mmCIF file of the C-alpha atoms, coordinates in Angstrom:
data_MODEL
# 
_entry.id   MODEL 
# 
loop_
_atom_site.group_PDB 
_atom_site.id 
_atom_site.type_symbol 
_atom_site.label_atom_id 
_atom_site.label_alt_id 
_atom_site.label_comp_id 
_atom_site.label_asym_id 
_atom_site.label_entity_id 
_atom_site.label_seq_id 
_atom_site.pdbx_PDB_ins_code 
_atom_site.Cartn_x 
_atom_site.Cartn_y 
_atom_site.Cartn_z 
_atom_site.occupancy 
_atom_site.B_iso_or_equiv 
_atom_site.pdbx_formal_charge 
_atom_site.auth_seq_id 
_atom_site.auth_comp_id 
_atom_site.auth_asym_id 
_atom_site.auth_atom_id 
_atom_site.pdbx_PDB_model_num 
ATOM 1   C CA . UNK A 1 1   ? 82.480  157.372 54.299 1.00 0.00 ? 1   UNK A CA 1 
ATOM 2   C CA . UNK A 1 2   ? 83.418  160.719 55.135 1.00 0.00 ? 2   UNK A CA 1 
ATOM 3   C CA . UNK A 1 3   ? 84.854  163.152 52.286 1.00 0.00 ? 3   UNK A CA 1 
ATOM 4   C CA . UNK A 1 4   ? 85.737  166.876 53.006 1.00 0.00 ? 4   UNK A CA 1 
ATOM 5   C CA . UNK A 1 5   ? 86.316  169.465 50.262 1.00 0.00 ? 5   UNK A CA 1 
ATOM 6   C CA . UNK A 1 6   ? 88.280  172.728 51.026 1.00 0.00 ? 6   UNK A CA 1 
ATOM 7   C CA . UNK A 1 7   ? 87.860  175.705 48.507 1.00 0.00 ? 7   UNK A CA 1 
ATOM 8   C CA . UNK A 1 8   ? 88.108  179.440 49.211 1.00 0.00 ? 8   UNK A CA 1 
ATOM 9   C CA . UNK A 1 9   ? 91.642  179.652 49.413 1.00 0.00 ? 9   UNK A CA 1 
ATOM 10  C CA . UNK A 1 10  ? 94.074  182.330 47.699 1.00 0.00 ? 10  UNK A CA 1 
ATOM 11  C CA . UNK A 1 11  ? 96.524  185.112 47.941 1.00 0.00 ? 11  UNK A CA 1 
ATOM 12  C CA . UNK A 1 12  ? 95.488  188.435 49.604 1.00 0.00 ? 12  UNK A CA 1 
ATOM 13  C CA . UNK A 1 13  ? 97.390  191.482 50.995 1.00 0.00 ? 13  UNK A CA 1 
ATOM 14  C CA . UNK A 1 14  ? 97.848  191.857 54.871 1.00 0.00 ? 14  UNK A CA 1 
ATOM 15  C CA . UNK A 1 15  ? 94.794  193.250 56.520 1.00 0.00 ? 15  UNK A CA 1 
ATOM 16  C CA . UNK A 1 16  ? 92.514  191.508 53.688 1.00 0.00 ? 16  UNK A CA 1 
ATOM 17  C CA . UNK A 1 17  ? 89.966  189.096 54.154 1.00 0.00 ? 17  UNK A CA 1 
ATOM 18  C CA . UNK A 1 18  ? 89.028  185.366 53.065 1.00 0.00 ? 18  UNK A CA 1 
ATOM 19  C CA . UNK A 1 19  ? 86.223  183.170 53.511 1.00 0.00 ? 19  UNK A CA 1 
ATOM 20  C CA . UNK A 1 20  ? 87.238  179.477 53.460 1.00 0.00 ? 20  UNK A CA 1 
ATOM 21  C CA . UNK A 1 21  ? 84.393  176.556 52.763 1.00 0.00 ? 21  UNK A CA 1 
ATOM 22  C CA . UNK A 1 22  ? 84.354  172.911 53.755 1.00 0.00 ? 22  UNK A CA 1 
ATOM 23  C CA . UNK A 1 23  ? 81.634  171.019 51.852 1.00 0.00 ? 23  UNK A CA 1 
ATOM 24  C CA . UNK A 1 24  ? 81.216  167.772 53.948 1.00 0.00 ? 24  UNK A CA 1 
ATOM 25  C CA . UNK A 1 25  ? 79.485  164.245 52.866 1.00 0.00 ? 25  UNK A CA 1 
ATOM 26  C CA . UNK A 1 26  ? 79.278  160.947 54.266 1.00 0.00 ? 26  UNK A CA 1 
ATOM 27  C CA . UNK A 1 27  ? 78.311  159.924 57.919 1.00 0.00 ? 27  UNK A CA 1 
ATOM 28  C CA . UNK A 1 28  ? 78.998  163.344 59.802 1.00 0.00 ? 28  UNK A CA 1 
ATOM 29  C CA . UNK A 1 29  ? 75.973  163.322 61.665 1.00 0.00 ? 29  UNK A CA 1 
ATOM 30  C CA . UNK A 1 30  ? 76.474  165.154 65.059 1.00 0.00 ? 30  UNK A CA 1 
ATOM 31  C CA . UNK A 1 31  ? 80.199  165.612 64.515 1.00 0.00 ? 31  UNK A CA 1 
ATOM 32  C CA . UNK A 1 32  ? 81.972  168.487 65.558 1.00 0.00 ? 32  UNK A CA 1 
ATOM 33  C CA . UNK A 1 33  ? 83.652  170.116 62.452 1.00 0.00 ? 33  UNK A CA 1 
ATOM 34  C CA . UNK A 1 34  ? 87.168  172.194 62.909 1.00 0.00 ? 34  UNK A CA 1 
ATOM 35  C CA . UNK A 1 35  ? 89.667  173.847 61.038 1.00 0.00 ? 35  UNK A CA 1 
ATOM 36  C CA . UNK A 1 36  ? 93.469  173.315 61.375 1.00 0.00 ? 36  UNK A CA 1 
ATOM 37  C CA . UNK A 1 37  ? 96.119  174.809 59.495 1.00 0.00 ? 37  UNK A CA 1 
ATOM 38  C CA . UNK A 1 38  ? 99.974  173.798 58.598 1.00 0.00 ? 38  UNK A CA 1 
ATOM 39  C CA . UNK A 1 39  ? 102.920 175.725 57.299 1.00 0.00 ? 39  UNK A CA 1 
ATOM 40  C CA . UNK A 1 40  ? 105.958 173.900 55.970 1.00 0.00 ? 40  UNK A CA 1 
ATOM 41  C CA . UNK A 1 41  ? 108.273 172.732 58.356 1.00 0.00 ? 41  UNK A CA 1 
ATOM 42  C CA . UNK A 1 42  ? 105.840 173.338 61.345 1.00 0.00 ? 42  UNK A CA 1 
ATOM 43  C CA . UNK A 1 43  ? 103.289 171.302 63.391 1.00 0.00 ? 43  UNK A CA 1 
ATOM 44  C CA . UNK A 1 44  ? 99.654  171.427 62.495 1.00 0.00 ? 44  UNK A CA 1 
ATOM 45  C CA . UNK A 1 45  ? 97.736  174.140 64.554 1.00 0.00 ? 45  UNK A CA 1 
ATOM 46  C CA . UNK A 1 46  ? 94.378  174.248 65.751 1.00 0.00 ? 46  UNK A CA 1 
ATOM 47  C CA . UNK A 1 47  ? 92.323  177.308 64.238 1.00 0.00 ? 47  UNK A CA 1 
ATOM 48  C CA . UNK A 1 48  ? 88.709  176.958 65.029 1.00 0.00 ? 48  UNK A CA 1 
ATOM 49  C CA . UNK A 1 49  ? 86.198  174.012 65.906 1.00 0.00 ? 49  UNK A CA 1 
ATOM 50  C CA . UNK A 1 50  ? 82.256  174.410 65.967 1.00 0.00 ? 50  UNK A CA 1 
ATOM 51  C CA . UNK A 1 51  ? 79.636  171.515 67.733 1.00 0.00 ? 51  UNK A CA 1 
ATOM 52  C CA . UNK A 1 52  ? 77.492  169.896 65.203 1.00 0.00 ? 52  UNK A CA 1 
ATOM 53  C CA . UNK A 1 53  ? 74.373  172.192 66.161 1.00 0.00 ? 53  UNK A CA 1 
ATOM 54  C CA . UNK A 1 54  ? 76.441  175.476 65.862 1.00 0.00 ? 54  UNK A CA 1 
ATOM 55  C CA . UNK A 1 55  ? 75.810  176.135 69.580 1.00 0.00 ? 55  UNK A CA 1 
ATOM 56  C CA . UNK A 1 56  ? 79.414  175.814 70.885 1.00 0.00 ? 56  UNK A CA 1 
ATOM 57  C CA . UNK A 1 57  ? 82.761  177.226 68.984 1.00 0.00 ? 57  UNK A CA 1 
ATOM 58  C CA . UNK A 1 58  ? 86.656  177.627 69.880 1.00 0.00 ? 58  UNK A CA 1 
ATOM 59  C CA . UNK A 1 59  ? 89.343  179.510 68.488 1.00 0.00 ? 59  UNK A CA 1 
ATOM 60  C CA . UNK A 1 60  ? 92.942  179.244 68.880 1.00 0.00 ? 60  UNK A CA 1 
ATOM 61  C CA . UNK A 1 61  ? 94.472  182.170 70.530 1.00 0.00 ? 61  UNK A CA 1 
ATOM 62  C CA . UNK A 1 62  ? 96.402  183.333 67.176 1.00 0.00 ? 62  UNK A CA 1 
ATOM 63  C CA . UNK A 1 63  ? 92.956  183.804 65.449 1.00 0.00 ? 63  UNK A CA 1 
ATOM 64  C CA . UNK A 1 64  ? 90.427  184.659 68.250 1.00 0.00 ? 64  UNK A CA 1 
ATOM 65  C CA . UNK A 1 65  ? 88.618  187.991 67.369 1.00 0.00 ? 65  UNK A CA 1 
ATOM 66  C CA . UNK A 1 66  ? 89.828  187.934 63.877 1.00 0.00 ? 66  UNK A CA 1 
ATOM 67  C CA . UNK A 1 67  ? 88.335  184.691 62.556 1.00 0.00 ? 67  UNK A CA 1 
ATOM 68  C CA . UNK A 1 68  ? 84.768  183.162 62.903 1.00 0.00 ? 68  UNK A CA 1 
ATOM 69  C CA . UNK A 1 69  ? 83.788  179.666 62.152 1.00 0.00 ? 69  UNK A CA 1 
ATOM 70  C CA . UNK A 1 70  ? 79.988  179.216 61.035 1.00 0.00 ? 70  UNK A CA 1 
ATOM 71  C CA . UNK A 1 71  ? 77.845  176.394 58.856 1.00 0.00 ? 71  UNK A CA 1 
ATOM 72  C CA . UNK A 1 72  ? 74.935  176.568 56.810 1.00 0.00 ? 72  UNK A CA 1 
ATOM 73  C CA . UNK A 1 73  ? 71.380  175.463 58.089 1.00 0.00 ? 73  UNK A CA 1 
ATOM 74  C CA . UNK A 1 74  ? 71.580  171.707 56.537 1.00 0.00 ? 74  UNK A CA 1 
ATOM 75  C CA . UNK A 1 75  ? 74.993  171.499 58.296 1.00 0.00 ? 75  UNK A CA 1 
ATOM 76  C CA . UNK A 1 76  ? 76.574  170.337 55.114 1.00 0.00 ? 76  UNK A CA 1 
ATOM 77  C CA . UNK A 1 77  ? 79.133  173.262 54.929 1.00 0.00 ? 77  UNK A CA 1 
ATOM 78  C CA . UNK A 1 78  ? 81.333  174.805 57.243 1.00 0.00 ? 78  UNK A CA 1 
ATOM 79  C CA . UNK A 1 79  ? 82.952  178.074 57.004 1.00 0.00 ? 79  UNK A CA 1 
ATOM 80  C CA . UNK A 1 80  ? 85.834  180.291 58.053 1.00 0.00 ? 80  UNK A CA 1 
ATOM 81  C CA . UNK A 1 81  ? 85.578  183.691 57.757 1.00 0.00 ? 81  UNK A CA 1 
ATOM 82  C CA . UNK A 1 82  ? 89.113  185.042 57.978 1.00 0.00 ? 82  UNK A CA 1 
ATOM 83  C CA . UNK A 1 83  ? 89.575  189.054 58.582 1.00 0.00 ? 83  UNK A CA 1 
ATOM 84  C CA . UNK A 1 84  ? 92.686  191.051 59.314 1.00 0.00 ? 84  UNK A CA 1 
ATOM 85  C CA . UNK A 1 85  ? 94.981  188.388 57.946 1.00 0.00 ? 85  UNK A CA 1 
ATOM 86  C CA . UNK A 1 86  ? 98.499  188.698 58.619 1.00 0.00 ? 86  UNK A CA 1 
ATOM 87  C CA . UNK A 1 87  ? 101.547 186.985 56.992 1.00 0.00 ? 87  UNK A CA 1 
ATOM 88  C CA . UNK A 1 88  ? 101.968 184.669 59.890 1.00 0.00 ? 88  UNK A CA 1 
ATOM 89  C CA . UNK A 1 89  ? 98.583  183.278 58.683 1.00 0.00 ? 89  UNK A CA 1 
ATOM 90  C CA . UNK A 1 90  ? 99.956  181.722 55.512 1.00 0.00 ? 90  UNK A CA 1 
ATOM 91  C CA . UNK A 1 91  ? 99.472  178.071 55.589 1.00 0.00 ? 91  UNK A CA 1 
ATOM 92  C CA . UNK A 1 92  ? 97.507  175.294 54.222 1.00 0.00 ? 92  UNK A CA 1 
ATOM 93  C CA . UNK A 1 93  ? 94.127  175.245 55.849 1.00 0.00 ? 93  UNK A CA 1 
ATOM 94  C CA . UNK A 1 94  ? 92.433  171.917 56.443 1.00 0.00 ? 94  UNK A CA 1 
ATOM 95  C CA . UNK A 1 95  ? 88.887  170.910 57.651 1.00 0.00 ? 95  UNK A CA 1 
ATOM 96  C CA . UNK A 1 96  ? 88.131  168.009 59.516 1.00 0.00 ? 96  UNK A CA 1 
ATOM 97  C CA . UNK A 1 97  ? 85.517  166.398 61.345 1.00 0.00 ? 97  UNK A CA 1 
ATOM 98  C CA . UNK A 1 98  ? 85.535  164.700 64.957 1.00 0.00 ? 98  UNK A CA 1 
ATOM 99  C CA . UNK A 1 99  ? 83.139  162.479 66.605 1.00 0.00 ? 99  UNK A CA 1 
ATOM 100 C CA . UNK A 1 100 ? 83.286  164.657 69.765 1.00 0.00 ? 100 UNK A CA 1 
ATOM 101 C CA . UNK A 1 101 ? 81.085  167.628 70.374 1.00 0.00 ? 101 UNK A CA 1 
ATOM 102 C CA . UNK A 1 102 ? 83.807  169.990 69.943 1.00 0.00 ? 102 UNK A CA 1 
ATOM 103 C CA . UNK A 1 103 ? 87.576  169.278 70.101 1.00 0.00 ? 103 UNK A CA 1 
ATOM 104 C CA . UNK A 1 104 ? 90.590  171.301 69.748 1.00 0.00 ? 104 UNK A CA 1 
ATOM 105 C CA . UNK A 1 105 ? 93.352  168.543 69.175 1.00 0.00 ? 105 UNK A CA 1 
ATOM 106 C CA . UNK A 1 106 ? 94.571  167.245 65.908 1.00 0.00 ? 106 UNK A CA 1 
ATOM 107 C CA . UNK A 1 107 ? 94.181  163.866 67.319 1.00 0.00 ? 107 UNK A CA 1 
ATOM 108 C CA . UNK A 1 108 ? 90.440  164.159 67.881 1.00 0.00 ? 108 UNK A CA 1 
ATOM 109 C CA . UNK A 1 109 ? 89.770  164.482 64.009 1.00 0.00 ? 109 UNK A CA 1 
ATOM 110 C CA . UNK A 1 110 ? 89.369  161.201 62.263 1.00 0.00 ? 110 UNK A CA 1 
ATOM 111 C CA . UNK A 1 111 ? 88.656  162.795 58.502 1.00 0.00 ? 111 UNK A CA 1 
ATOM 112 C CA . UNK A 1 112 ? 90.253  165.338 56.851 1.00 0.00 ? 112 UNK A CA 1 
ATOM 113 C CA . UNK A 1 113 ? 90.273  167.394 53.696 1.00 0.00 ? 113 UNK A CA 1 
ATOM 114 C CA . UNK A 1 114 ? 92.869  167.732 50.836 1.00 0.00 ? 114 UNK A CA 1 
ATOM 115 C CA . UNK A 1 115 ? 93.639  171.368 52.267 1.00 0.00 ? 115 UNK A CA 1 
ATOM 116 C CA . UNK A 1 116 ? 93.475  174.811 50.675 1.00 0.00 ? 116 UNK A CA 1 
ATOM 117 C CA . UNK A 1 117 ? 96.487  177.307 50.530 1.00 0.00 ? 117 UNK A CA 1 
ATOM 118 C CA . UNK A 1 118 ? 96.028  180.651 52.119 1.00 0.00 ? 118 UNK A CA 1 
ATOM 119 C CA . UNK A 1 119 ? 98.876  183.013 51.333 1.00 0.00 ? 119 UNK A CA 1 
ATOM 120 C CA . UNK A 1 120 ? 99.229  186.420 53.182 1.00 0.00 ? 120 UNK A CA 1 
ATOM 121 C CA . UNK A 1 121 ? 101.676 188.864 51.604 1.00 0.00 ? 121 UNK A CA 1 
ATOM 122 C CA . UNK A 1 122 ? 102.800 192.200 53.222 1.00 0.00 ? 122 UNK A CA 1 
# 
């Protein structure tokens, strides 16, 4: 059984920063970890992913250069550092795990957290 719990969301002004955390438990050994986001009425969008060993990472075009994905040494927590936030970054952010080494597609992820709200105001 896999459980993912996101935290760190909140409301910030445009240009500000937030750091999201995803605490993982269960059978996630050598699973990729990813972040997705979804705004009301929109499709879930890929944000960032990291391989189990932290060697490989990938970012969606809309966040590249602004967001950074990382993990702790024990590989039990994944972070998403979000800088230079924009109103269009407003969404519920979800953490997820994938059996692949690294992946960017929603269908490649099999377990999802409950989500954490990020709101960016102008």
